[in-house]
C-alpha positions in Angstrom: -30.7 1.4 -2.9 -32.8 4.6 -3.1 -36.4 4.0 -3.7 -36.2 4.7 -7.9 -33.4 2.0 -7.8 -36.1 -0.7 -5.9 -39.0 0.6 -8.1 -36.3 0.0 -11.4 -35.3 -3.4 -9.9 -39.1 -4.8 -9.7 -40.1 -3.0 -13.2 -37.4 -5.2 -15.6 -37.8 -8.2 -13.4 -41.6 -8.4 -14.7 -41.3 -6.9 -17.7 -38.6 -9.7 -18.5 -41.0 -12.2 -16.9 -43.7 -11.3 -18.8 -41.6 -11.4 -22.1 -40.8 -15.0 -20.9 -44.5 -15.8 -21.0 -44.8 -14.1 -24.5 -46.3 -11.2 -23.0 -45.5 -7.7 -24.0 -47.0 -5.5 -21.6 -45.4 -1.9 -19.9 -44.9 -2.1 -16.3 -45.4 1.4 -14.2 -43.9 1.2 -10.4 -45.4 3.5 -7.5 -44.7 3.3 -3.8 -47.3 3.1 -1.9 -48.3 2.8 1.9 -51.2 0.4 2.3 -52.2 -1.4 5.4 -49.6 0.4 7.2 -46.7 -1.3 4.9 -45.0 0.1 2.2 -44.5 -1.6 -1.1 -43.6 -0.7 -4.7 -46.3 -1.8 -6.6 -45.5 -2.9 -10.5 -48.8 -2.3 -12.5 -49.1 -4.2 -15.6 -50.5 -2.6 -18.4 -53.5 -4.1 -19.4 -54.2 -2.6 -22.3 -51.5 -4.3 -24.1 -53.2 -7.7 -23.2 -56.6 -9.8 -24.4 -58.9 -10.7 -21.8 -58.1 -14.1 -21.8 -54.3 -13.2 -21.2 -55.4 -10.6 -18.2 -57.8 -13.8 -16.9 -54.5 -15.8 -17.0 -52.6 -13.6 -15.2 -55.0 -13.3 -12.4 -56.2 -17.0 -12.4 -58.6 -18.5 -10.5 -59.2 -16.3 -7.4 -56.1 -14.8 -7.8 -53.8 -17.3 -7.5 -51.4 -16.8 -10.2 -51.1 -13.0 -9.8 -50.2 -14.2 -5.6 -47.3 -16.9 -7.1 -46.1 -14.0 -9.9 -45.6 -11.3 -6.4 -44.7 -14.6 -4.5 -41.8 -15.2 -7.1 -41.2 -11.3 -7.1 -40.4 -10.9 -4.0 -38.3 -14.3 -3.7 -36.5 -13.6 -6.0 -35.8 -9.7 -6.0 -34.7 -10.0 -2.1 -32.6 -13.3 -2.2 -29.4 -12.6 -0.8 -30.4 -8.9 0.2 -29.3 -8.0 3.7 -32.7 -6.9 5.7 -32.2 -2.9 5.1 -31.9 -4.0 1.5 -34.8 -6.0 1.2 -38.6 -4.6 0.4 -41.8 -5.5 -0.5 -43.4 -5.6 -4.1 -47.2 -5.8 -5.0 -47.9 -7.1 -8.3 -51.4 -4.9 -9.6 -53.8 -5.7 -13.0 -56.9 -4.9 -13.8 -57.2 -3.3 -10.5 -57.4 -6.9 -9.1 -55.4 -5.7 -6.0 -57.1 -2.7 -4.9 -60.4 -4.5 -5.1 -59.1 -7.2 -3.1 -57.6 -5.2 -1.0 -61.3 -3.5 -0.1 -62.5 -7.0 0.1 -60.1 -7.7 2.9 -60.9 -4.5 4.7 -64.1 -5.2 4.9 -63.8 -9.2 5.6 -61.5 -8.1 8.6 -64.5 -6.0 10.0 -67.0 -8.6 9.4 -64.9 -11.0 11.8 -64.3 -7.9 14.1 -68.0 -7.3 14.7 -68.6 -11.1 14.8 -65.9 -11.9 17.4 -67.4 -8.5 19.3 -70.5 -9.8 19.2 -70.4 -13.3 19.7 -67.0 -13.6 22.3 -66.4 -16.1 20.3 -62.9 -16.9 17.9 -63.7 -16.4 14.0 -61.7 -18.2 11.1 -61.0 -17.0 7.8 -59.9 -19.5 5.5 -58.7 -19.5 2.0 -56.4 -16.6 2.6 -53.0 -16.6 1.0 -50.1 -16.0 3.3 -49.9 -12.4 1.9 -53.7 -11.8 2.4 -53.1 -13.5 5.9 -50.4 -11.0 6.5 -52.6 -7.8 5.9 -55.3 -9.0 7.7 -53.5 -9.7 10.7 -51.8 -5.7 9.9 -55.4 -4.5 9.2 -56.6 -5.9 12.7 -53.2 -5.1 14.9 -54.5 -2.1 16.3 -57.9 -3.5 17.6 -57.0 -3.5 21.5 -59.9 -6.2 21.9 -58.5 -8.5 19.4 -55.8 -10.7 18.5 -55.1 -12.9 15.3 -53.3 -15.8 14.4 -52.7 -18.4 12.0 -53.7 -21.9 12.9 -53.0 -25.0 10.5 -51.1 -26.1 7.5 -50.6 -25.2 4.0 -53.1 -25.2 1.9 -55.3 -25.5 4.9 -54.0 -22.6 6.7 -56.5 -20.4 8.4 -56.4 -16.7 10.1 -58.0 -16.9 13.4 -59.5 -13.6 15.2 -60.4 -13.9 18.8 -61.3 -11.5 21.6 -58.0 -11.1 23.5 -57.0 -13.4 26.2 -54.7 -13.2 29.2 -52.6 -15.9 27.7 -50.8 -16.6 24.7 -53.4 -17.3 21.7 -54.4 -21.2 21.8 -53.0 -22.7 18.6 
């Protein structure tokens, strides 16, 4: 599937999803590389929405937009071969851009804390996609390792100094 077909599928899906929610807003697409990951960004044009609608679509701590994004990725990749699957990122009112900057800063702070203390550092209250992003941000740090611990909804990401064995779970 070409990038354009991939983008069109995502755009059509999200516009239909919004229509079903009685929200009419155009969606634009763009292929972006973020944290070494290629994703099709589906940007909802918020100029067609009221502030309360934008707030509802993002939700408290991004829970609604994260759920929409999870649903998009699950639905659009369902039954597809691995080479036909892709990642979709839903953006609204700059939320994802701001959150990615926050995650980058959080990863840098955790790395610095671990390097200074020599102790593991837990990052709580992250969605699975956000945990994956922090894993990706820190993957090239040869002195650090990351893993997830616990069960949803209390799963957290752990950053620790590299050990000779496997990460403790």
